[in-house]
C-alpha positions as a LaTeX table, in Angstrom:
\begin{tabular}{lrrr}
\hline
Residue & $x$ (\AA) & $y$ (\AA) & $z$ (\AA) \\
\hline
Met1 & $-17.35$ & $-10.03$ & 5.33 \\
Gly2 & $-17.64$ & $-13.47$ & 6.95 \\
Lys3 & $-21.12$ & $-14.27$ & 5.59 \\
Asn4 & $-19.87$ & $-14.04$ & 1.99 \\
Ile5 & $-16.89$ & $-16.34$ & 2.50 \\
Lys6 & $-16.69$ & $-20.09$ & 2.17 \\
Thr7 & $-16.18$ & $-22.49$ & 5.06 \\
Lys8 & $-12.74$ & $-23.69$ & 6.10 \\
Thr9 & $-11.22$ & $-26.17$ & 3.67 \\
Leu10 & $-7.46$ & $-26.23$ & 4.28 \\
Asn11 & $-6.07$ & $-28.07$ & 7.31 \\
Lys12 & $-2.45$ & $-27.00$ & 6.81 \\
Lys13 & $-0.94$ & $-24.66$ & 9.43 \\
Ile14 & $-0.26$ & $-21.20$ & 8.00 \\
Val15 & 1.99 & $-18.61$ & 9.65 \\
Ile16 & 1.82 & $-14.96$ & 8.54 \\
Phe17 & 5.08 & $-13.08$ & 9.14 \\
Met18 & 4.72 & $-9.30$ & 9.61 \\
Pro19 & 7.17 & $-7.97$ & 12.25 \\
Ser20 & 6.18 & $-4.28$ & 12.16 \\
Ile21 & 2.61 & $-3.12$ & 11.53 \\
Glu22 & 2.59 & 0.63 & 10.88 \\
Gly23 & $-0.81$ & 1.56 & 9.44 \\
Gly24 & $-0.02$ & 2.03 & 5.73 \\
Gly25 & $-1.25$ & 0.42 & 2.51 \\
Val26 & 0.63 & $-2.83$ & 3.11 \\
Glu27 & $-1.09$ & $-3.12$ & 6.48 \\
Lys28 & $-4.54$ & $-2.66$ & 4.94 \\
Asn29 & $-3.85$ & $-5.65$ & 2.73 \\
Leu30 & $-2.46$ & $-7.59$ & 5.69 \\
Phe31 & $-5.68$ & $-7.12$ & 7.68 \\
Ile32 & $-7.93$ & $-8.09$ & 4.77 \\
Val33 & $-5.90$ & $-11.11$ & 3.59 \\
Thr34 & $-5.18$ & $-12.47$ & 7.08 \\
Asn35 & $-8.78$ & $-12.19$ & 8.27 \\
Tyr36 & $-9.99$ & $-13.86$ & 5.09 \\
Leu37 & $-7.54$ & $-16.75$ & 5.46 \\
Ala38 & $-8.71$ & $-17.19$ & 9.05 \\
Thr39 & $-12.08$ & $-18.25$ & 7.62 \\
Arg40 & $-10.55$ & $-20.68$ & 5.13 \\
Val41 & $-7.77$ & $-22.51$ & 7.01 \\
Glu42 & $-7.92$ & $-24.63$ & 10.14 \\
Ser43 & $-4.86$ & $-23.11$ & 11.82 \\
Leu44 & $-3.59$ & $-19.58$ & 11.24 \\
Ser45 & $-0.93$ & $-17.76$ & 13.26 \\
Leu46 & 0.48 & $-14.25$ & 12.91 \\
Ile47 & 3.96 & $-13.26$ & 14.09 \\
Ser48 & 4.27 & $-9.54$ & 14.81 \\
Ile49 & 5.80 & $-7.29$ & 17.48 \\
Ser50 & 3.07 & $-4.69$ & 16.90 \\
Lys51 & 0.58 & $-5.76$ & 19.58 \\
Lys52 & $-1.43$ & $-2.54$ & 19.39 \\
Tyr53 & $-3.05$ & $-3.80$ & 16.18 \\
Lys54 & $-4.11$ & $-7.15$ & 17.62 \\
Lys55 & $-7.80$ & $-6.18$ & 17.70 \\
Lys56 & $-7.73$ & $-5.71$ & 13.93 \\
Phe57 & $-7.47$ & $-9.48$ & 13.47 \\
His58 & $-10.03$ & $-12.26$ & 13.67 \\
Arg59 & $-10.28$ & $-13.80$ & 17.16 \\
Ser60 & $-9.44$ & $-17.27$ & 15.83 \\
Ile61 & $-5.94$ & $-16.12$ & 14.76 \\
Asn62 & $-3.09$ & $-17.14$ & 17.05 \\
Phe63 & $-1.32$ & $-13.79$ & 17.55 \\
Ile64 & 2.33 & $-14.50$ & 18.40 \\
Ser65 & 4.16 & $-11.57$ & 19.96 \\
Leu66 & 6.09 & $-10.49$ & 23.05 \\
Arg67 & 4.35 & $-9.93$ & 26.38 \\
Ser68 & 5.40 & $-6.34$ & 26.98 \\
Asp69 & 4.01 & $-3.40$ & 24.96 \\
Phe70 & 7.44 & $-1.77$ & 25.28 \\
Trp71 & 8.66 & $-3.42$ & 22.06 \\
Asp72 & 5.92 & $-1.71$ & 20.04 \\
Asn73 & 7.86 & 1.55 & 20.18 \\
Leu74 & 11.14 & 0.22 & 18.76 \\
Asn75 & 12.29 & 0.69 & 15.18 \\
Arg76 & 11.49 & $-1.71$ & 12.36 \\
Lys77 & 14.91 & $-3.43$ & 12.20 \\
Ile78 & 14.77 & $-4.42$ & 15.87 \\
Lys79 & 11.25 & $-5.76$ & 15.35 \\
Tyr80 & 12.59 & $-7.83$ & 12.46 \\
Ile81 & 15.19 & $-9.46$ & 14.70 \\
Leu82 & 12.73 & $-10.11$ & 17.52 \\
Ser83 & 10.22 & $-11.62$ & 15.10 \\
Ile84 & 12.88 & $-13.89$ & 13.64 \\
Phe85 & 13.47 & $-15.32$ & 17.12 \\
Leu86 & 9.71 & $-15.90$ & 17.48 \\
Leu87 & 9.66 & $-17.65$ & 14.11 \\
Ile88 & 12.61 & $-19.88$ & 15.05 \\
Lys89 & 10.91 & $-20.75$ & 18.34 \\
Leu90 & 7.75 & $-21.75$ & 16.46 \\
Leu91 & 9.62 & $-23.84$ & 13.86 \\
Leu92 & 11.57 & $-25.67$ & 16.57 \\
Lys93 & 8.21 & $-26.96$ & 17.84 \\
Ser94 & 6.73 & $-27.82$ & 14.44 \\
Arg95 & 7.87 & $-27.69$ & 10.84 \\
Asn96 & 4.52 & $-28.75$ & 9.43 \\
Val97 & 3.68 & $-25.19$ & 8.39 \\
Ile98 & 3.69 & $-22.83$ & 5.44 \\
Val99 & 5.10 & $-19.38$ & 6.20 \\
Phe100 & 3.67 & $-16.36$ & 4.37 \\
Ala101 & 6.01 & $-13.33$ & 4.59 \\
Phe102 & 4.44 & $-9.88$ & 4.22 \\
Gln103 & 7.62 & $-8.13$ & 5.38 \\
Ala104 & 11.35 & $-8.79$ & 6.00 \\
Asn105 & 11.26 & $-11.31$ & 3.19 \\
Ile106 & 14.98 & $-12.07$ & 3.04 \\
Tyr107 & 15.24 & $-12.80$ & 6.77 \\
Cys108 & 12.15 & $-14.96$ & 6.67 \\
Ile109 & 13.24 & $-16.95$ & 3.62 \\
Leu110 & 16.64 & $-17.65$ & 5.20 \\
Ile111 & 15.11 & $-19.07$ & 8.40 \\
Cys112 & 12.52 & $-21.11$ & 6.51 \\
Lys113 & 15.14 & $-22.71$ & 4.29 \\
Ile114 & 17.31 & $-23.58$ & 7.28 \\
Phe115 & 14.29 & $-25.44$ & 8.72 \\
Phe116 & 13.20 & $-26.88$ & 5.34 \\
Val117 & 9.84 & $-25.11$ & 5.55 \\
Lys118 & 7.83 & $-23.83$ & 2.56 \\
Val119 & 7.64 & $-20.05$ & 2.29 \\
Ile120 & 5.55 & $-17.63$ & 0.23 \\
Thr121 & 6.74 & $-14.04$ & $-0.07$ \\
Arg122 & 4.68 & $-10.99$ & $-0.93$ \\
Ser123 & 6.72 & $-8.14$ & $-2.43$ \\
Asn124 & 5.12 & $-4.76$ & $-1.86$ \\
Thr125 & 7.39 & $-2.26$ & $-3.57$ \\
Ala126 & 8.81 & $-2.23$ & $-7.10$ \\
Pro127 & 12.46 & $-3.37$ & $-7.49$ \\
Ile128 & 13.50 & 0.02 & $-8.84$ \\
Gly129 & 14.57 & 1.02 & $-5.31$ \\
Trp130 & 17.35 & $-1.58$ & $-5.14$ \\
Ser131 & 17.86 & $-3.00$ & $-8.64$ \\
Lys132 & 20.58 & $-0.42$ & $-9.39$ \\
Asn133 & 22.62 & $-1.62$ & $-6.42$ \\
Phe134 & 24.60 & $-4.64$ & $-7.67$ \\
Ile135 & 25.07 & $-6.23$ & $-4.23$ \\
Lys136 & 21.40 & $-5.83$ & $-3.29$ \\
Lys137 & 20.37 & $-7.13$ & $-6.68$ \\
Ile138 & 22.41 & $-10.33$ & $-6.23$ \\
Leu139 & 21.11 & $-10.86$ & $-2.69$ \\
Phe140 & 17.48 & $-10.31$ & $-3.59$ \\
Lys141 & 17.71 & $-12.54$ & $-6.63$ \\
Phe142 & 19.34 & $-15.36$ & $-4.66$ \\
Phe143 & 16.96 & $-15.31$ & $-1.71$ \\
Leu144 & 13.70 & $-14.55$ & $-3.52$ \\
Asn145 & 14.48 & $-17.42$ & $-5.86$ \\
Leu146 & 14.33 & $-19.71$ & $-2.80$ \\
Ser147 & 10.67 & $-18.81$ & $-2.20$ \\
Asn148 & 8.14 & $-21.43$ & $-3.13$ \\
Lys149 & 6.01 & $-18.62$ & $-4.56$ \\
Ile150 & 6.50 & $-14.87$ & $-4.99$ \\
Ile151 & 3.37 & $-12.70$ & $-4.98$ \\
Val152 & 3.40 & $-9.21$ & $-6.49$ \\
Asn153 & 0.50 & $-6.77$ & $-6.71$ \\
Ser154 & 0.67 & $-5.49$ & $-10.28$ \\
Leu155 & 1.42 & $-6.85$ & $-13.75$ \\
Glu156 & 4.01 & $-4.11$ & $-14.24$ \\
Phe157 & 5.72 & $-5.30$ & $-11.02$ \\
Lys158 & 5.68 & $-8.88$ & $-12.34$ \\
Lys159 & 7.37 & $-7.74$ & $-15.56$ \\
Asp160 & 10.00 & $-5.78$ & $-13.60$ \\
Leu161 & 10.92 & $-8.79$ & $-11.46$ \\
Lys162 & 11.35 & $-10.88$ & $-14.57$ \\
Lys163 & 13.36 & $-8.21$ & $-16.35$ \\
Glu164 & 15.57 & $-7.15$ & $-13.41$ \\
Leu165 & 16.07 & $-10.46$ & $-11.59$ \\
Asn166 & 14.77 & $-13.09$ & $-14.03$ \\
Leu167 & 12.30 & $-14.23$ & $-11.34$ \\
Glu168 & 8.85 & $-15.65$ & $-11.96$ \\
Ser169 & 6.04 & $-14.31$ & $-9.80$ \\
Val170 & 2.26 & $-14.41$ & $-9.44$ \\
Cys171 & 0.26 & $-11.20$ & $-9.71$ \\
Ile172 & $-2.61$ & $-10.85$ & $-7.24$ \\
Tyr173 & $-4.09$ & $-7.38$ & $-7.08$ \\
Asn174 & $-4.70$ & $-5.70$ & $-3.74$ \\
Pro175 & $-8.16$ & $-6.85$ & $-2.60$ \\
Leu176 & $-10.42$ & $-3.82$ & $-2.61$ \\
Asn177 & $-13.59$ & $-3.79$ & $-0.53$ \\
Phe178 & $-15.67$ & $-1.21$ & $-2.39$ \\
Ser179 & $-18.67$ & $-1.19$ & $-0.03$ \\
Glu180 & $-16.45$ & $-0.83$ & 3.05 \\
Ile181 & $-14.66$ & 2.20 & 1.57 \\
Val182 & $-17.96$ & 3.89 & 0.66 \\
Lys183 & $-19.41$ & 3.07 & 4.09 \\
Lys184 & $-16.41$ & 4.57 & 5.92 \\
Ser185 & $-16.47$ & 7.66 & 3.70 \\
Lys186 & $-19.95$ & 8.48 & 5.05 \\
Leu187 & $-18.85$ & 8.58 & 8.68 \\
Lys188 & $-18.93$ & 11.97 & 10.36 \\
Ser189 & $-15.76$ & 14.05 & 9.92 \\
Lys190 & $-14.85$ & 17.71 & 10.23 \\
Asn191 & $-14.68$ & 19.74 & 7.05 \\
Ile192 & $-11.01$ & 20.34 & 6.24 \\
Phe193 & $-11.61$ & 22.44 & 3.12 \\
Gly194 & $-12.97$ & 25.91 & 2.58 \\
Asn195 & $-15.71$ & 26.83 & 0.08 \\
Gly196 & $-15.43$ & 27.74 & $-3.58$ \\
Lys197 & $-11.93$ & 26.37 & $-4.10$ \\
Leu198 & $-10.32$ & 23.53 & $-6.02$ \\
Lys199 & $-9.91$ & 20.92 & $-3.28$ \\
Ile200 & $-6.78$ & 18.75 & $-3.66$ \\
Val201 & $-5.67$ & 15.93 & $-1.39$ \\
Asn202 & $-2.63$ & 13.68 & $-1.01$ \\
Ile203 & $-2.17$ & 10.86 & 1.50 \\
Gly204 & 1.15 & 9.19 & 2.26 \\
Arg205 & 4.15 & 8.98 & 4.56 \\
Phe206 & 6.41 & 12.04 & 4.55 \\
Thr207 & 9.39 & 10.26 & 3.00 \\
Glu208 & 11.62 & 10.57 & $-0.07$ \\
Gln209 & 9.64 & 7.77 & $-1.72$ \\
Lys210 & 6.32 & 9.63 & $-1.49$ \\
Asn211 & 7.98 & 12.84 & $-2.73$ \\
Gln212 & 5.31 & 15.39 & $-1.69$ \\
Ile213 & 7.80 & 18.20 & $-2.28$ \\
Thr214 & 7.05 & 17.83 & $-6.01$ \\
Ile215 & 3.38 & 18.64 & $-5.33$ \\
Leu216 & 4.34 & 21.73 & $-3.34$ \\
Lys217 & 6.65 & 22.96 & $-6.11$ \\
Ala218 & 3.85 & 22.53 & $-8.66$ \\
Leu219 & 1.36 & 24.40 & $-6.49$ \\
Asn220 & 3.85 & 27.19 & $-5.94$ \\
Met221 & 3.93 & 27.71 & $-9.72$ \\
Ile222 & 0.15 & 28.10 & $-10.04$ \\
Lys223 & $-0.74$ & 29.77 & $-6.73$ \\
Glu224 & $-1.54$ & 33.07 & $-8.43$ \\
Gln225 & $-3.62$ & 31.54 & $-11.24$ \\
Ile226 & $-5.83$ & 29.01 & $-9.41$ \\
Asn227 & $-7.92$ & 29.32 & $-6.28$ \\
Phe228 & $-7.02$ & 25.99 & $-4.65$ \\
Glu229 & $-6.67$ & 24.40 & $-1.23$ \\
Met230 & $-4.34$ & 21.43 & $-0.70$ \\
Val231 & $-4.42$ & 18.98 & 2.22 \\
Ile232 & $-1.53$ & 16.54 & 2.69 \\
Ile233 & $-2.32$ & 13.77 & 5.17 \\
Gly234 & 0.38 & 11.62 & 6.77 \\
Arg235 & 3.37 & 11.51 & 9.07 \\
Gly236 & 7.09 & 11.00 & 8.70 \\
Val237 & 10.62 & 12.30 & 8.89 \\
Leu238 & 10.22 & 14.95 & 6.18 \\
Lys239 & 7.32 & 16.80 & 7.80 \\
Glu240 & 9.49 & 19.77 & 8.82 \\
Lys241 & 10.95 & 20.01 & 5.32 \\
Leu242 & 7.45 & 20.25 & 3.85 \\
Leu243 & 6.35 & 22.81 & 6.45 \\
Asn244 & 9.45 & 24.93 & 5.78 \\
Phe245 & 8.75 & 24.95 & 2.03 \\
Ile246 & 5.14 & 25.98 & 2.69 \\
Lys247 & 6.28 & 28.84 & 4.93 \\
Leu248 & 9.11 & 30.07 & 2.69 \\
Asn249 & 6.78 & 30.23 & $-0.32$ \\
Asn250 & 3.81 & 31.82 & 1.46 \\
Leu251 & 1.57 & 28.80 & 0.94 \\
Glu252 & 0.22 & 28.67 & 4.51 \\
Lys253 & $-3.27$ & 29.83 & 3.46 \\
Lys254 & $-3.44$ & 27.31 & 0.63 \\
Val255 & $-1.75$ & 24.15 & 1.96 \\
Lys256 & $-2.42$ & 22.22 & 5.18 \\
Ile257 & $-0.44$ & 19.35 & 6.67 \\
Val258 & $-2.77$ & 17.00 & 8.57 \\
Asp259 & $-1.55$ & 14.19 & 10.81 \\
Phe260 & $-2.22$ & 10.58 & 9.81 \\
Val261 & $-5.83$ & 9.53 & 10.39 \\
Lys262 & $-7.19$ & 5.99 & 10.70 \\
Asn263 & $-10.12$ & 6.73 & 8.42 \\
Pro264 & $-9.09$ & 9.08 & 5.59 \\
Phe265 & $-12.10$ & 8.29 & 3.38 \\
Pro266 & $-14.36$ & 11.16 & 4.56 \\
Leu267 & $-11.46$ & 13.53 & 3.79 \\
Ile268 & $-10.97$ & 12.07 & 0.31 \\
Lys269 & $-14.72$ & 12.37 & $-0.24$ \\
Gln270 & $-14.54$ & 16.12 & 0.47 \\
Ser271 & $-11.92$ & 16.66 & $-2.26$ \\
Asp272 & $-12.15$ & 17.25 & $-6.02$ \\
Leu273 & $-8.76$ & 15.89 & $-6.97$ \\
Phe274 & $-6.30$ & 13.30 & $-5.65$ \\
Val275 & $-2.59$ & 13.72 & $-6.44$ \\
Leu276 & 0.09 & 11.03 & $-6.01$ \\
Ser277 & 3.74 & 12.07 & $-6.39$ \\
Ser278 & 5.67 & 8.89 & $-5.48$ \\
Lys279 & 9.07 & 7.96 & $-6.89$ \\
Tyr280 & 8.13 & 4.25 & $-6.78$ \\
Glu281 & 5.29 & 2.07 & $-5.53$ \\
Gly282 & 3.94 & $-1.47$ & $-5.69$ \\
Leu283 & 0.26 & $-0.91$ & $-6.30$ \\
Pro284 & $-0.82$ & 2.24 & $-4.45$ \\
Asn285 & $-4.01$ & 1.43 & $-2.53$ \\
Val286 & $-4.76$ & 5.09 & $-2.05$ \\
Leu287 & $-5.27$ & 5.62 & $-5.80$ \\
Leu288 & $-7.76$ & 2.77 & $-5.89$ \\
Glu289 & $-9.58$ & 4.16 & $-2.85$ \\
Ala290 & $-9.78$ & 7.62 & $-4.43$ \\
Leu291 & $-11.28$ & 6.12 & $-7.59$ \\
Val292 & $-13.83$ & 4.11 & $-5.58$ \\
Leu293 & $-14.94$ & 7.47 & $-4.15$ \\
Lys294 & $-15.07$ & 8.83 & $-7.71$ \\
Lys295 & $-12.22$ & 11.32 & $-7.33$ \\
Phe296 & $-10.14$ & 12.27 & $-10.33$ \\
Val297 & $-6.50$ & 11.20 & $-10.07$ \\
Ile298 & $-3.27$ & 12.81 & $-11.22$ \\
Ser299 & $-0.26$ & 10.60 & $-10.51$ \\
Ser300 & 3.44 & 10.33 & $-11.16$ \\
Asp301 & 4.15 & 7.69 & $-13.78$ \\
Cys302 & 6.29 & 5.81 & $-11.29$ \\
Arg303 & 7.00 & 2.11 & $-11.21$ \\
Thr304 & 4.81 & 0.35 & $-10.45$ \\
Gly305 & 1.02 & 0.57 & $-10.39$ \\
Pro306 & $-0.29$ & 4.06 & $-11.30$ \\
Lys307 & $-0.09$ & 3.50 & $-15.06$ \\
Glu308 & $-1.88$ & 0.18 & $-14.65$ \\
Ile309 & $-4.61$ & 1.65 & $-12.44$ \\
Leu310 & $-5.13$ & 4.68 & $-14.71$ \\
Leu311 & $-5.22$ & 2.60 & $-17.91$ \\
Asn312 & $-1.98$ & 4.07 & $-19.26$ \\
Gly313 & $-3.35$ & 7.61 & $-18.97$ \\
Lys314 & $-6.80$ & 6.88 & $-20.40$ \\
Gly315 & $-8.35$ & 6.93 & $-16.92$ \\
Gly316 & $-6.45$ & 9.81 & $-15.34$ \\
Leu317 & $-3.41$ & 12.03 & $-15.88$ \\
Leu318 & 0.21 & 10.90 & $-15.49$ \\
Phe319 & 3.36 & 13.00 & $-15.14$ \\
Lys320 & 7.04 & 12.10 & $-15.11$ \\
Val321 & 8.43 & 11.46 & $-11.60$ \\
Gly322 & 9.64 & 14.75 & $-10.09$ \\
Asn323 & 8.45 & 16.91 & $-13.01$ \\
Tyr324 & 6.54 & 19.57 & $-11.11$ \\
His325 & 6.15 & 21.73 & $-14.24$ \\
Asn326 & 4.17 & 18.91 & $-15.87$ \\
Leu327 & 2.17 & 18.36 & $-12.68$ \\
Ala328 & 1.31 & 22.07 & $-12.51$ \\
Lys329 & $-0.01$ & 21.90 & $-16.09$ \\
His330 & $-2.11$ & 18.83 & $-15.25$ \\
Ile331 & $-3.67$ & 20.51 & $-12.21$ \\
Ser332 & $-4.47$ & 23.58 & $-14.34$ \\
Tyr333 & $-5.94$ & 21.35 & $-17.04$ \\
Phe334 & $-8.19$ & 19.58 & $-14.53$ \\
Asn335 & $-9.33$ & 22.92 & $-13.12$ \\
Ser336 & $-10.35$ & 24.16 & $-16.57$ \\
Asn337 & $-11.56$ & 20.90 & $-18.14$ \\
Lys338 & $-13.57$ & 19.06 & $-15.50$ \\
Lys339 & $-16.04$ & 17.76 & $-18.09$ \\
Asn340 & $-13.30$ & 16.01 & $-20.11$ \\
Cys341 & $-11.67$ & 14.71 & $-16.94$ \\
Lys342 & $-14.99$ & 13.26 & $-15.83$ \\
Lys343 & $-14.95$ & 11.07 & $-18.96$ \\
Leu344 & $-11.47$ & 9.78 & $-18.07$ \\
Leu345 & $-12.59$ & 9.12 & $-14.50$ \\
Lys346 & $-15.53$ & 7.08 & $-15.76$ \\
Lys347 & $-13.16$ & 4.79 & $-17.68$ \\
Ser348 & $-10.92$ & 4.15 & $-14.67$ \\
Thr349 & $-13.83$ & 3.51 & $-12.28$ \\
Lys350 & $-15.41$ & 1.04 & $-14.75$ \\
Ala351 & $-12.14$ & $-0.93$ & $-14.73$ \\
Leu352 & $-12.02$ & $-1.24$ & $-10.92$ \\
Tyr353 & $-13.62$ & $-4.70$ & $-11.05$ \\
Arg354 & $-10.07$ & $-6.09$ & $-11.48$ \\
Phe355 & $-9.38$ & $-5.26$ & $-7.84$ \\
Asp356 & $-12.54$ & $-6.76$ & $-6.33$ \\
Tyr357 & $-11.63$ & $-8.22$ & $-2.94$ \\
Lys358 & $-13.60$ & $-11.47$ & $-3.31$ \\
Ile359 & $-11.87$ & $-12.37$ & $-6.57$ \\
Asn360 & $-8.38$ & $-11.54$ & $-5.34$ \\
Leu361 & $-8.75$ & $-13.03$ & $-1.87$ \\
Asp362 & $-9.74$ & $-16.33$ & $-3.43$ \\
Lys363 & $-6.56$ & $-16.18$ & $-5.52$ \\
Tyr364 & $-4.53$ & $-15.98$ & $-2.29$ \\
Phe365 & $-6.25$ & $-19.06$ & $-0.95$ \\
Gln366 & $-5.86$ & $-21.02$ & $-4.19$ \\
Leu367 & $-2.14$ & $-20.19$ & $-4.34$ \\
Ile368 & $-1.55$ & $-21.35$ & $-0.75$ \\
Asn369 & $-3.63$ & $-24.45$ & $-1.38$ \\
Ser370 & $-1.51$ & $-25.28$ & $-4.45$ \\
Ile371 & 1.70 & $-25.67$ & $-2.41$ \\
Ala372 & 0.21 & $-27.09$ & 0.80 \\
\hline
\end{tabular}
């Protein structure tokens, strides 16, 4: 990546704030954006308790953490608190910085304002999760309004922030490195699917937000009509709930639960169909990655992102959040109408240029440069 990027031009000190790095879509963007900025700014620091991911970052980045690896195993809230102390310690030494919060935005904004330091926040998940809670809504509106800039990752997200909280934001799409995804998809991997079946895949944490139970309910409806095999890749607190549903409905021969893998691209490449069932998102990276690998997508029409990525249903199929009957019909339609679905897929893949990593990474730099 370095050979395609411009030389350093900004001499302001930048501090990235990301207390807990956990290996999801937000983290993918963190790695890409942070390593890019390391080539464009004179001084870049990263505050995080997650030391095990240190090697993912450019060597020139000042990685600020705690000495012991013990803290890596603690929960996210504790990591927030510890990172706040590290941020305060840094700001006591120098206030000539711009802080860029990828996580724990409210905590970070509060500290930055106490020290009269400029702060940029990046919101990763649509406000639907908290906008119905009056107290949360007031708190988020008050603190986010104190940011010097708010970055969101979809136009739909931008509209929601304006509608729900009357906040202005800047949309910068998740930077997508097409060649890197294709390259990683070609790496050797075991075959997780059988032969002669409709191969379906889902990737995501096993949480209420990702809502994989909806996929299982849909598959249970069509298990007698379609010869399919489903692989759900991830980890999380609802794993046992998913396994119990699979067992109770005799889906063991048709559905596999696979633990989180660092490189899921060879597994996506093996599939015919990618299904997303989330209740809410920001801009789901995994949909973009599936499209880069030319996989047809069926997604919940959740806020925010899927509708935007799939061109309002002209580049893939959308179903109402939680409506497994509708999802079952869409899977059946894809199975019987692959030629028509291929035309939809072609439209969505042609529109992927919007997410090109060079274009969007430069937008990050220009935004930081504008407030430096």
